[in-house]
Biopython code that builds the backbone (N, CA, C, O; Angstrom):
import numpy as np
from Bio.PDB.StructureBuilder import StructureBuilder

atoms = [
    (1, "UNK", "N", (113.978, 29.149, 23.000)),
    (1, "UNK", "CA", (113.332, 28.310, 22.041)),
    (1, "UNK", "C", (111.944, 27.883, 22.464)),
    (1, "UNK", "O", (111.067, 27.698, 21.620)),
    (2, "UNK", "N", (111.736, 27.726, 23.733)),
    (2, "UNK", "CA", (110.414, 27.325, 24.201)),
    (2, "UNK", "C", (109.362, 28.386, 23.884)),
    (2, "UNK", "O", (108.228, 28.062, 23.530)),
    (3, "UNK", "N", (109.743, 29.639, 24.011)),
    (3, "UNK", "CA", (108.770, 30.684, 23.719)),
    (3, "UNK", "C", (108.410, 30.709, 22.235)),
    (3, "UNK", "O", (107.269, 30.997, 21.874)),
    (4, "UNK", "N", (109.381, 30.407, 21.381)),
    (4, "UNK", "CA", (109.121, 30.390, 19.951)),
    (4, "UNK", "C", (108.173, 29.253, 19.588)),
    (4, "UNK", "O", (107.284, 29.425, 18.755)),
    (5, "UNK", "N", (108.364, 28.087, 20.213)),
    (5, "UNK", "CA", (107.500, 26.934, 19.946)),
    (5, "UNK", "C", (106.087, 27.217, 20.446)),
    (5, "UNK", "O", (105.118, 26.909, 19.753)),
    (6, "UNK", "N", (105.955, 27.794, 21.632)),
    (6, "UNK", "CA", (104.626, 28.081, 22.155)),
    (6, "UNK", "C", (103.942, 29.173, 21.330)),
    (6, "UNK", "O", (102.718, 29.173, 21.199)),
    (7, "UNK", "N", (104.723, 30.098, 20.776)),
    (7, "UNK", "CA", (104.150, 31.131, 19.927)),
    (7, "UNK", "C", (103.588, 30.519, 18.653)),
    (7, "UNK", "O", (102.514, 30.899, 18.188)),
    (8, "UNK", "N", (104.332, 29.561, 18.090)),
    (8, "UNK", "CA", (103.852, 28.891, 16.891)),
    (8, "UNK", "C", (102.558, 28.147, 17.152)),
    (8, "UNK", "O", (101.649, 28.181, 16.323)),
    (9, "UNK", "N", (102.461, 27.490, 18.266)),
    (9, "UNK", "CA", (101.254, 26.747, 18.593)),
    (9, "UNK", "C", (100.092, 27.721, 18.780)),
    (9, "UNK", "O", (98.982, 27.463, 18.314)),
    (10, "UNK", "N", (100.343, 28.826, 19.453)),
    (10, "UNK", "CA", (99.288, 29.796, 19.694)),
    (10, "UNK", "C", (98.829, 30.417, 18.374)),
    (10, "UNK", "O", (97.632, 30.602, 18.154)),
    (11, "UNK", "N", (99.773, 30.734, 17.507)),
    (11, "UNK", "CA", (99.379, 31.354, 16.248)),
    (11, "UNK", "C", (98.645, 30.347, 15.356)),
    (11, "UNK", "O", (97.709, 30.721, 14.649)),
    (12, "UNK", "N", (99.054, 29.091, 15.381)),
    (12, "UNK", "CA", (98.343, 28.077, 14.607)),
    (12, "UNK", "C", (96.922, 27.913, 15.118)),
    (12, "UNK", "O", (95.988, 27.787, 14.326)),
    (13, "UNK", "N", (96.750, 27.914, 16.433)),
    (13, "UNK", "CA", (95.414, 27.818, 17.009)),
    (13, "UNK", "C", (94.572, 29.022, 16.665)),
    (13, "UNK", "O", (93.379, 28.882, 16.393)),
    (14, "UNK", "N", (95.167, 30.209, 16.670)),
    (14, "UNK", "CA", (94.439, 31.429, 16.333)),
    (14, "UNK", "C", (94.058, 31.427, 14.854)),
    (14, "UNK", "O", (92.966, 31.864, 14.494)),
    (15, "UNK", "N", (94.945, 30.941, 14.008)),
    (15, "UNK", "CA", (94.651, 30.873, 12.580)),
    (15, "UNK", "C", (93.506, 29.920, 12.323)),
    (15, "UNK", "O", (92.626, 30.203, 11.510)),
    (16, "UNK", "N", (93.511, 28.782, 13.017)),
    (16, "UNK", "CA", (92.435, 27.812, 12.853)),
    (16, "UNK", "C", (91.105, 28.396, 13.342)),
    (16, "UNK", "O", (90.067, 28.201, 12.710)),
    (17, "UNK", "N", (91.142, 29.103, 14.456)),
    (17, "UNK", "CA", (89.917, 29.715, 14.984)),
    (17, "UNK", "C", (89.390, 30.782, 14.018)),
    (17, "UNK", "O", (88.180, 30.900, 13.824)),
    (18, "UNK", "N", (90.289, 31.549, 13.421)),
    (18, "UNK", "CA", (89.860, 32.569, 12.461)),
    (18, "UNK", "C", (89.278, 31.919, 11.206)),
    (18, "UNK", "O", (88.319, 32.429, 10.627)),
    (19, "UNK", "N", (89.854, 30.804, 10.794)),
    (19, "UNK", "CA", (89.347, 30.107, 9.609)),
    (19, "UNK", "C", (87.974, 29.506, 9.877)),
    (19, "UNK", "O", (87.142, 29.446, 8.972)),
    (20, "UNK", "N", (87.726, 29.065, 11.098)),
    (20, "UNK", "CA", (86.420, 28.505, 11.446)),
    (20, "UNK", "C", (85.391, 29.627, 11.567)),
    (20, "UNK", "O", (84.236, 29.441, 11.184)),
    (21, "UNK", "N", (85.782, 30.772, 12.084)),
    (21, "UNK", "CA", (84.860, 31.890, 12.282)),
    (21, "UNK", "C", (84.544, 32.609, 10.970)),
    (21, "UNK", "O", (83.520, 33.286, 10.879)),
    (22, "UNK", "N", (85.389, 32.480, 9.965)),
    (22, "UNK", "CA", (85.184, 33.202, 8.706)),
    (22, "UNK", "C", (83.872, 32.837, 8.011)),
    (22, "UNK", "O", (83.169, 33.752, 7.581)),
    (23, "UNK", "N", (83.491, 31.559, 7.870)),
    (23, "UNK", "CA", (82.206, 31.264, 7.221)),
    (23, "UNK", "C", (81.005, 31.824, 7.988)),
    (23, "UNK", "O", (80.032, 32.268, 7.379)),
    (24, "UNK", "N", (81.072, 31.804, 9.313)),
    (24, "UNK", "CA", (79.992, 32.363, 10.115)),
    (24, "UNK", "C", (79.889, 33.869, 9.908)),
    (24, "UNK", "O", (78.790, 34.411, 9.789)),
    (25, "UNK", "N", (81.020, 34.534, 9.865)),
    (25, "UNK", "CA", (81.028, 35.973, 9.655)),
    (25, "UNK", "C", (80.549, 36.309, 8.238)),
    (25, "UNK", "O", (79.854, 37.303, 8.030)),
    (26, "UNK", "N", (80.921, 35.484, 7.283)),
    (26, "UNK", "CA", (80.478, 35.700, 5.907)),
    (26, "UNK", "C", (78.966, 35.544, 5.795)),
    (26, "UNK", "O", (78.313, 36.333, 5.113)),
    (27, "UNK", "N", (78.409, 34.548, 6.448)),
    (27, "UNK", "CA", (76.957, 34.332, 6.411)),
    (27, "UNK", "C", (76.222, 35.490, 7.074)),
    (27, "UNK", "O", (75.186, 35.932, 6.576)),
    (28, "UNK", "N", (76.744, 35.984, 8.190)),
    (28, "UNK", "CA", (76.109, 37.120, 8.860)),
    (28, "UNK", "C", (76.183, 38.375, 8.004)),
    (28, "UNK", "O", (75.244, 39.172, 7.983)),
    (29, "UNK", "N", (77.296, 38.554, 7.300)),
    (29, "UNK", "CA", (77.450, 39.721, 6.424)),
    (29, "UNK", "C", (76.454, 39.665, 5.282)),
    (29, "UNK", "O", (75.817, 40.671, 4.969)),
    (30, "UNK", "N", (76.306, 38.493, 4.646)),
    (30, "UNK", "CA", (75.330, 38.351, 3.568)),
    (30, "UNK", "C", (73.909, 38.584, 4.077)),
    (30, "UNK", "O", (73.101, 39.206, 3.388)),
    (31, "UNK", "N", (73.601, 38.096, 5.264)),
    (31, "UNK", "CA", (72.266, 38.291, 5.823)),
    (31, "UNK", "C", (72.001, 39.773, 6.093)),
    (31, "UNK", "O", (70.909, 40.267, 5.811)),
    (32, "UNK", "N", (72.982, 40.476, 6.632)),
    (32, "UNK", "CA", (72.813, 41.898, 6.916)),
    (32, "UNK", "C", (72.637, 42.696, 5.630)),
    (32, "UNK", "O", (71.796, 43.594, 5.564)),
    (33, "UNK", "N", (73.424, 42.373, 4.612)),
    (33, "UNK", "CA", (73.303, 43.067, 3.330)),
    (33, "UNK", "C", (71.938, 42.787, 2.709)),
    (33, "UNK", "O", (71.298, 43.695, 2.178)),
    (34, "UNK", "N", (71.492, 41.535, 2.773)),
    (34, "UNK", "CA", (70.199, 41.172, 2.190)),
    (34, "UNK", "C", (69.066, 41.907, 2.892)),
    (34, "UNK", "O", (68.152, 42.394, 2.227)),
    (35, "UNK", "N", (69.102, 42.000, 4.215)),
    (35, "UNK", "CA", (68.035, 42.680, 4.958)),
    (35, "UNK", "C", (67.983, 44.170, 4.648)),
    (35, "UNK", "O", (66.923, 44.788, 4.756)),
    (36, "UNK", "N", (69.106, 44.746, 4.268)),
    (36, "UNK", "CA", (69.108, 46.173, 3.931)),
    (36, "UNK", "C", (68.833, 46.408, 2.455)),
    (36, "UNK", "O", (68.254, 47.433, 2.094)),
    (37, "UNK", "N", (69.231, 45.490, 1.603)),
    (37, "UNK", "CA", (69.134, 45.696, 0.165)),
    (37, "UNK", "C", (67.771, 45.298, -0.399)),
    (37, "UNK", "O", (67.256, 45.984, -1.281)),
    (38, "UNK", "N", (67.183, 44.223, 0.080)),
    (38, "UNK", "CA", (65.926, 43.726, -0.483)),
    (38, "UNK", "C", (64.779, 44.723, -0.306)),
    (38, "UNK", "O", (64.039, 44.937, -1.267)),
    (39, "UNK", "N", (64.585, 45.341, 0.852)),
    (39, "UNK", "CA", (63.507, 46.346, 0.935)),
    (39, "UNK", "C", (63.723, 47.525, -0.016)),
    (39, "UNK", "O", (62.765, 48.034, -0.597)),
    (40, "UNK", "N", (64.957, 47.957, -0.177)),
    (40, "UNK", "CA", (65.254, 49.049, -1.106)),
    (40, "UNK", "C", (64.946, 48.641, -2.542)),
    (40, "UNK", "O", (64.376, 49.425, -3.301)),
    (41, "UNK", "N", (65.316, 47.428, -2.918)),
    (41, "UNK", "CA", (65.032, 46.955, -4.270)),
    (41, "UNK", "C", (63.532, 46.808, -4.513)),
    (41, "UNK", "O", (63.052, 47.096, -5.609)),
    (42, "UNK", "N", (62.799, 46.368, -3.512)),
    (42, "UNK", "CA", (61.341, 46.267, -3.660)),
    (42, "UNK", "C", (60.720, 47.653, -3.827)),
    (42, "UNK", "O", (59.789, 47.822, -4.614)),
    (43, "UNK", "N", (61.217, 48.626, -3.109)),
    (43, "UNK", "CA", (60.735, 50.000, -3.258)),
    (43, "UNK", "C", (61.037, 50.534, -4.660)),
    (43, "UNK", "O", (60.207, 51.215, -5.263)),
    (44, "UNK", "N", (62.226, 50.222, -5.173)),
    (44, "UNK", "CA", (62.571, 50.624, -6.547)),
    (44, "UNK", "C", (61.654, 49.940, -7.553)),
    (44, "UNK", "O", (61.216, 50.566, -8.517)),
    (45, "UNK", "N", (61.363, 48.671, -7.339)),
    (45, "UNK", "CA", (60.481, 47.934, -8.242)),
    (45, "UNK", "C", (59.078, 48.547, -8.234)),
    (45, "UNK", "O", (58.467, 48.712, -9.290)),
    (46, "UNK", "N", (58.573, 48.881, -7.060)),
    (46, "UNK", "CA", (57.259, 49.509, -6.952)),
    (46, "UNK", "C", (57.244, 50.866, -7.658)),
    (46, "UNK", "O", (56.287, 51.190, -8.362)),
    (47, "UNK", "N", (58.295, 51.654, -7.473)),
    (47, "UNK", "CA", (58.381, 52.946, -8.144)),
    (47, "UNK", "C", (58.424, 52.798, -9.658)),
    (47, "UNK", "O", (57.792, 53.580, -10.370)),
    (48, "UNK", "N", (59.154, 51.814, -10.161)),
    (48, "UNK", "CA", (59.217, 51.587, -11.605)),
    (48, "UNK", "C", (57.863, 51.151, -12.142)),
    (48, "UNK", "O", (57.468, 51.567, -13.231)),
    (49, "UNK", "N", (57.149, 50.319, -11.392)),
    (49, "UNK", "CA", (55.824, 49.867, -11.823)),
    (49, "UNK", "C", (54.848, 51.046, -11.881)),
    (49, "UNK", "O", (54.110, 51.193, -12.856)),
    (50, "UNK", "N", (54.842, 51.876, -10.850)),
    (50, "UNK", "CA", (53.947, 53.034, -10.836)),
    (50, "UNK", "C", (54.285, 54.006, -11.950)),
    (50, "UNK", "O", (53.389, 54.602, -12.547)),
    (51, "UNK", "N", (55.557, 54.171, -12.235)),
    (51, "UNK", "CA", (55.962, 55.057, -13.310)),
    (51, "UNK", "C", (55.500, 54.511, -14.663)),
    (51, "UNK", "O", (55.044, 55.270, -15.518)),
    (52, "UNK", "N", (55.618, 53.205, -14.855)),
    (52, "UNK", "CA", (55.186, 52.598, -16.118)),
    (52, "UNK", "C", (53.684, 52.746, -16.304)),
    (52, "UNK", "O", (53.228, 53.035, -17.410)),
    (53, "UNK", "N", (52.913, 52.555, -15.249)),
    (53, "UNK", "CA", (51.464, 52.718, -15.326)),
    (53, "UNK", "C", (51.119, 54.175, -15.620)),
    (53, "UNK", "O", (50.227, 54.453, -16.421)),
    (54, "UNK", "N", (51.815, 55.095, -14.980)),
    (54, "UNK", "CA", (51.549, 56.511, -15.178)),
    (54, "UNK", "C", (51.864, 56.942, -16.610)),
    (54, "UNK", "O", (51.114, 57.725, -17.193)),
    (55, "UNK", "N", (52.953, 56.448, -17.184)),
    (55, "UNK", "CA", (53.293, 56.794, -18.565)),
    (55, "UNK", "C", (52.247, 56.255, -19.524)),
    (55, "UNK", "O", (51.874, 56.944, -20.473)),
    (56, "UNK", "N", (51.765, 55.038, -19.300)),
    (56, "UNK", "CA", (50.720, 54.472, -20.150)),
    (56, "UNK", "C", (49.439, 55.271, -20.069)),
    (56, "UNK", "O", (48.790, 55.506, -21.088)),
    (57, "UNK", "N", (49.065, 55.692, -18.876)),
    (57, "UNK", "CA", (47.861, 56.499, -18.692)),
    (57, "UNK", "C", (48.023, 57.867, -19.352)),
    (57, "UNK", "O", (47.091, 58.366, -19.983)),
    (58, "UNK", "N", (49.195, 58.470, -19.209)),
    (58, "UNK", "CA", (49.446, 59.782, -19.818)),
    (58, "UNK", "C", (49.390, 59.683, -21.337)),
    (58, "UNK", "O", (48.900, 60.602, -21.993)),
    (59, "UNK", "N", (49.879, 58.591, -21.905)),
    (59, "UNK", "CA", (49.823, 58.416, -23.361)),
    (59, "UNK", "C", (48.375, 58.369, -23.832)),
    (59, "UNK", "O", (48.022, 59.013, -24.821)),
    (60, "UNK", "N", (47.544, 57.619, -23.139)),
    (60, "UNK", "CA", (46.139, 57.536, -23.531)),
    (60, "UNK", "C", (45.454, 58.890, -23.444)),
    (60, "UNK", "O", (44.687, 59.257, -24.335)),
    (61, "UNK", "N", (45.718, 59.625, -22.395)),
    (61, "UNK", "CA", (45.098, 60.944, -22.234)),
    (61, "UNK", "C", (45.613, 61.929, -23.274)),
    (61, "UNK", "O", (44.846, 62.733, -23.805)),
    (62, "UNK", "N", (46.910, 61.868, -23.567)),
    (62, "UNK", "CA", (47.495, 62.793, -24.531)),
    (62, "UNK", "C", (46.959, 62.532, -25.932)),
    (62, "UNK", "O", (46.720, 63.477, -26.683)),
    (63, "UNK", "N", (46.768, 61.277, -26.293)),
    (63, "UNK", "CA", (46.217, 60.966, -27.614)),
    (63, "UNK", "C", (44.806, 61.513, -27.761)),
    (63, "UNK", "O", (44.452, 62.031, -28.820)),
    (64, "UNK", "N", (44.004, 61.406, -26.723)),
    (64, "UNK", "CA", (42.641, 61.946, -26.772)),
    (64, "UNK", "C", (42.658, 63.475, -26.816)),
    (64, "UNK", "O", (41.876, 64.079, -27.550)),
    (65, "UNK", "N", (43.533, 64.098, -26.047)),
    (65, "UNK", "CA", (43.596, 65.566, -26.011)),
    (65, "UNK", "C", (44.065, 66.149, -27.332)),
    (65, "UNK", "O", (43.584, 67.202, -27.752)),
    (66, "UNK", "N", (45.002, 65.475, -27.992)),
    (66, "UNK", "CA", (45.523, 65.974, -29.273)),
    (66, "UNK", "C", (44.710, 65.493, -30.460)),
    (66, "UNK", "O", (44.971, 65.860, -31.606)),
    (67, "UNK", "N", (43.729, 64.673, -30.168)),
    (67, "UNK", "CA", (42.879, 64.073, -31.189)),
    (67, "UNK", "C", (43.691, 63.296, -32.236)),
    (67, "UNK", "O", (43.425, 63.356, -33.436)),
    (68, "UNK", "N", (44.679, 62.575, -31.732)),
    (68, "UNK", "CA", (45.497, 61.696, -32.568)),
    (68, "UNK", "C", (45.077, 60.254, -32.285)),
    (68, "UNK", "O", (44.768, 59.893, -31.150)),
    (69, "UNK", "N", (45.072, 59.461, -33.311)),
    (69, "UNK", "CA", (44.697, 58.060, -33.141)),
    (69, "UNK", "C", (45.780, 57.189, -33.754)),
    (69, "UNK", "O", (46.432, 57.601, -34.715)),
    (70, "UNK", "N", (45.977, 56.038, -33.235)),
    (70, "UNK", "CA", (47.061, 55.164, -33.666)),
    (70, "UNK", "C", (46.618, 54.187, -34.744)),
    (70, "UNK", "O", (47.189, 53.101, -34.849)),
    (71, "UNK", "N", (45.628, 54.531, -35.541)),
    (71, "UNK", "CA", (45.165, 53.626, -36.588)),
    (71, "UNK", "C", (45.840, 53.870, -37.903)),
    (71, "UNK", "O", (45.551, 53.182, -38.882)),
]
sb = StructureBuilder()
sb.init_structure("model")
sb.init_model(0)
sb.init_chain("A")
sb.init_seg("    ")
for serial, (resi, resn, name, xyz) in enumerate(atoms, 1):
    if name == "N":
        sb.init_residue(resn, " ", resi, " ")
    sb.init_atom(name, np.array(xyz, "f"), 0.0, 1.0, " ", f" {name:<3s}", serial, name[0])
structure = sb.get_structure()
């Protein structure tokens, strides 16, 4: 019986330690994901902006080349 009681105490202590460590691990996980995801998203945003500018420029050039006007 003594071993069973000491096992319960040890497991309760381990459970408490895991519960305390969980928020720290969660914060580190979010930080790691953010550091990897934010640069990729900024690169996607830059690519979308350049594509939008390029499409606008191509439209202007195409209208002049085809001699079409939007009036």
